[in-house]
C-alpha positions as semicolon CSV with decimal commas, in nm:
position;residue;x (nm);y (nm);z (nm)
1;X;0,003;0,006;-0,002
2;X;0,147;0,336;-0,106
3;X;0,089;0,613;0,147
4;X;0,026;0,973;0,024
5;X;-0,038;1,093;0,382
6;X;-0,035;1,476;0,408
7;X;-0,130;1,517;0,767
8;X;0,092;1,784;0,932
9;X;0,412;1,700;1,106
10;X;0,551;1,781;1,453
11;X;0,924;1,784;1,525
12;X;0,984;1,693;1,885
13;X;1,304;1,672;2,079
14;X;1,350;1,382;2,309
15;X;1,662;1,483;2,509
16;X;1,759;1,168;2,701
17;X;2,066;0,955;2,698
18;X;2,014;0,787;3,036
19;X;2,004;0,446;2,846
20;X;2,331;0,503;2,663
21;X;2,610;0,245;2,744
22;X;2,906;0,471;2,652
23;X;3,009;0,839;2,613
24;X;2,697;1,037;2,734
25;X;2,595;1,342;2,542
26;X;2,316;1,242;2,305
27;X;2,066;1,404;2,539
28;X;2,212;1,743;2,432
29;X;2,140;1,680;2,071
30;X;1,808;1,838;1,989
31;X;1,913;2,194;2,067
32;X;2,225;2,155;1,862
33;X;2,036;2,016;1,564
34;X;1,789;2,304;1,577
35;X;2,082;2,550;1,584
36;X;2,232;2,384;1,279
37;X;1,892;2,380;1,106
38;X;1,864;2,756;1,148
39;X;2,227;2,833;1,071
40;X;2,283;3,117;0,834
41;X;2,544;2,895;0,664
42;X;2,255;2,710;0,499
43;X;1,879;2,764;0,442
44;X;1,552;2,586;0,496
45;X;1,509;2,470;0,132
46;X;1,516;2,099;0,061
47;X;1,650;1,928;-0,245
48;X;1,309;1,862;-0,387
49;X;1,229;2,232;-0,368
50;X;1,020;2,247;-0,041
51;X;1,089;2,574;0,144
52;X;1,045;2,464;0,505
53;X;1,063;2,839;0,607
54;X;0,737;2,899;0,416
55;X;0,563;2,559;0,454
56;X;0,289;2,558;0,717
57;X;0,256;2,181;0,734
58;X;0,508;2,133;1,015
59;X;0,587;2,271;1,362
60;X;0,870;2,242;1,612
61;X;0,708;2,161;1,943
62;X;1,031;2,194;2,152
63;X;1,146;1,920;2,378
64;X;0,968;1,658;2,589
65;X;1,025;1,676;2,967
66;X;1,108;1,331;3,089
67;X;1,106;1,261;3,464
68;X;1,300;1,006;3,658
69;X;1,267;0,636;3,603
70;X;1,168;0,450;3,295
71;X;1,143;0,654;2,981
72;X;0,901;0,421;2,802
73;X;0,552;0,535;2,925
74;X;0,628;0,906;2,929
75;X;0,749;0,907;2,571
76;X;0,473;0,680;2,463
77;X;0,204;0,914;2,624
78;X;0,363;1,227;2,473
79;X;0,376;1,084;2,120
80;X;0,028;0,947;2,158
81;X;-0,094;1,298;2,242
82;X;0,067;1,434;1,928
83;X;-0,076;1,158;1,704
84;X;-0,418;1,202;1,859
85;X;-0,407;1,569;1,758
86;X;-0,393;1,457;1,396
87;X;-0,022;1,499;1,338
88;X;0,276;1,286;1,252
89;X;0,602;1,288;1,439
90;X;0,975;1,326;1,366
91;X;1,164;1,282;1,693
92;X;1,516;1,417;1,757
93;X;1,707;1,203;2,004
94;X;1,854;1,142;2,233
95;X;1,982;0,786;2,227
96;X;1,822;0,505;2,037
97;X;1,621;0,380;2,336
98;X;1,363;0,642;2,255
99;X;1,260;0,453;1,941
100;X;1,079;0,167;2,125
101;X;0,816;0,389;2,303
102;X;0,776;0,613;1,988
103;X;0,704;0,311;1,773
104;X;0,468;0,177;2,045
105;X;0,251;0,492;1,993
106;X;0,284;0,490;1,611
107;X;0,192;0,120;1,587
108;X;-0,137;0,167;1,774
109;X;-0,240;0,406;1,493
110;X;-0,085;0,227;1,196
111;X;-0,137;-0,153;1,177
112;X;0,103;-0,356;0,965
113;X;0,398;-0,115;1,020
114;X;0,729;-0,158;0,833
115;X;1,034;-0,009;0,998
116;X;1,334;0,094;0,796
117;X;1,629;0,113;1,044
118;X;1,950;0,273;0,928
119;X;2,238;0,198;1,172
120;X;2,577;0,047;1,220
121;X;2,431;-0,165;1,504
122;X;2,140;-0,395;1,506
123;X;2,020;-0,289;1,853
124;X;1,867;-0,630;1,906
125;X;2,021;-0,728;2,243
126;X;1,776;-0,902;2,475
127;X;1,946;-0,693;2,745
128;X;2,268;-0,488;2,769
129;X;2,463;-0,458;3,090
130;X;2,148;-0,558;3,279
131;X;1,923;-0,293;3,113
132;X;1,639;-0,401;2,897
133;X;1,572;-0,037;2,797
134;X;1,926;0,012;2,680
135;X;1,993;0,189;2,351
136;X;2,129;-0,149;2,243
137;X;1,789;-0,317;2,283
138;X;1,502;-0,116;2,133
139;X;1,438;-0,337;1,828
140;X;1,430;-0,645;2,052
141;X;1,147;-0,474;2,241
142;X;0,975;-0,358;1,926
143;X;0,977;-0,716;1,781
144;X;0,878;-0,883;2,117
145;X;0,568;-0,662;2,128
146;X;0,488;-0,727;1,767
147;X;0,479;-0,362;1,695
148;X;0,596;-0,402;1,330
149;X;0,525;-0,656;1,056
150;X;0,871;-0,596;0,903
151;X;1,195;-0,469;1,043
152;X;1,441;-0,390;0,761
153;X;1,798;-0,291;0,883
154;X;2,042;-0,131;0,650
155;X;2,407;-0,050;0,719
156;X;2,463;-0,304;0,993
157;X;2,837;-0,387;1,042
158;X;2,880;-0,507;1,407
159;X;2,665;-0,818;1,431
160;X;2,772;-1,068;1,702
161;X;2,639;-1,422;1,757
162;X;2,368;-1,308;2,002
163;X;2,230;-1,048;1,777
164;X;2,240;-1,287;1,479
165;X;2,033;-1,521;1,687
166;X;1,789;-1,248;1,774
167;X;1,753;-1,139;1,411
168;X;1,667;-1,499;1,314
169;X;1,422;-1,525;1,607
170;X;1,232;-1,213;1,504
171;X;1,268;-1,247;1,117
172;X;1,464;-0,922;1,084
173;X;1,581;-0,840;0,731
174;X;1,957;-0,757;0,761
175;X;2,149;-0,562;0,495
176;X;2,504;-0,500;0,592
177;X;2,718;-0,207;0,495
178;X;2,933;-0,397;0,244
179;X;2,656;-0,375;-0,026
180;X;2,420;-0,081;-0,034
181;X;2,076;-0,219;-0,137
182;X;1,852;-0,022;-0,375
183;X;1,533;0,088;-0,224
184;X;1,346;-0,096;-0,494
185;X;1,510;-0,422;-0,390
186;X;1,381;-0,384;-0,032
187;X;1,017;-0,384;-0,139
188;X;0,912;-0,134;0,120
189;X;0,544;-0,053;0,160
190;X;0,347;0,167;0,384
191;X;0,275;0,235;0,660
192;X;0,652;0,305;0,684
193;X;0,853;0,433;0,985
194;X;1,219;0,550;0,946
195;X;1,475;0,532;1,225
196;X;1,817;0,687;1,150
197;X;2,110;0,626;1,391
198;X;2,380;0,871;1,276
199;X;2,646;0,611;1,321
200;X;2,508;0,447;1,006
201;X;2,734;0,711;0,847
202;X;3,105;0,668;0,819
203;X;3,293;0,858;1,093
204;X;3,439;1,080;0,818
205;X;3,087;1,210;0,757
206;X;2,954;1,208;1,109
207;X;3,228;1,206;1,372
208;X;2,992;1,335;1,655
209;X;2,855;1,002;1,771
210;X;2,920;0,782;2,071
211;X;2,988;0,463;1,881
212;X;3,168;0,548;1,561
213;X;3,208;0,246;1,333
214;X;3,437;0,279;1,022
215;X;3,314;0,154;0,695
216;X;2,977;0,331;0,692
217;X;2,776;0,518;0,433
218;X;2,831;0,867;0,295
219;X;2,584;1,140;0,362
220;X;2,479;1,129;-0,006
221;X;2,406;0,756;0,018
222;X;2,180;0,810;0,314
223;X;2,009;1,104;0,145
224;X;1,946;0,893;-0,158
225;X;1,779;0,632;0,051
226;X;1,548;0,898;0,201
227;X;1,483;1,053;-0,142
228;X;1,396;0,722;-0,306
229;X;1,145;0,601;-0,036
230;X;0,837;0,468;-0,218
231;X;0,582;0,623;0,022
232;X;0,535;0,907;0,260
233;X;0,652;0,823;0,614
234;X;0,407;0,787;0,903
235;X;0,686;0,876;1,149
236;X;1,058;0,896;1,193
237;X;1,344;0,952;1,440
238;X;1,703;1,079;1,408
239;X;1,915;0,961;1,702
240;X;2,257;0,919;1,862
241;X;2,411;1,256;1,772
242;X;2,653;1,349;2,049
243;X;2,753;1,718;2,054
244;X;3,030;1,643;2,304
245;X;3,214;1,451;2,030
246;X;3,145;1,700;1,750
247;X;3,410;1,966;1,771
248;X;3,339;2,135;1,442
249;X;2,965;2,092;1,444
250;X;2,979;1,885;1,126
251;X;2,747;1,612;1,250
252;X;2,494;1,863;1,372
253;X;2,480;1,997;1,009
254;X;2,441;1,648;0,881
255;X;2,154;1,573;1,126
256;X;1,984;1,896;1,023
257;X;2,017;1,801;0,661
258;X;1,866;1,462;0,719
259;X;1,589;1,627;0,917
260;X;1,513;1,867;0,626
261;X;1,496;1,596;0,367
262;X;1,289;1,367;0,592
263;X;1,042;1,653;0,641
264;X;1,031;1,698;0,268
265;X;0,937;1,327;0,224
266;X;0,655;1,368;0,477
267;X;0,526;1,705;0,348
268;X;0,575;1,663;-0,024
269;X;0,689;1,303;-0,090
270;X;0,537;1,020;-0,297
């Protein structure tokens, strides 16, 4: 089913990295991505000609306030409120643990969800260092709860035996970084959710991440994936930017670019 959804879009920051396992800092990301988005070094026009500065189909709702304890229900509740208001969501992480509760909310509204997950890491651990909400585990939780019919992972280059077993258990479709698949070959259909971990990119393109993994994609290759999506997204997240490790602000600009082009998909895509 091809989606031509044109419901408006809310950009929401989810500034938490309490479930990160190494090099905290991702919780600082939303403000830095916004700063890059509004930088006079660039503009708000996307590559397909959408001028986000003039388009009234999206809003920036600021950041969620997440209290102590588990992040799952507070994020689920906040995203549900946005969806119930008749809007779609792009979330700015934060670490990748935020994806599980966001997808929980999206899946209640969109049955038969397909998730396209761009990442160096599969994030399929049953638990990591005793934490089942770790940023290494969100897609194990997503698949355990049967929130998606398909999980398609692209760019993976750190699979260990446990995660290979998990991928087989859940029927995850793994596409490693050695061969970039064409979007057509993935057979993606709507409703489609996109999750982008910035470490899918090679560290030469996105050094400001907590877990850089050499051998990743270029910025243009990720942009091409976004541009070639066969349907308009029902939701998305961009996660794992760490400003503490981004001395020149390059990764912030990359994250802002991916945000612009993802918004263009949702506002004026297929």
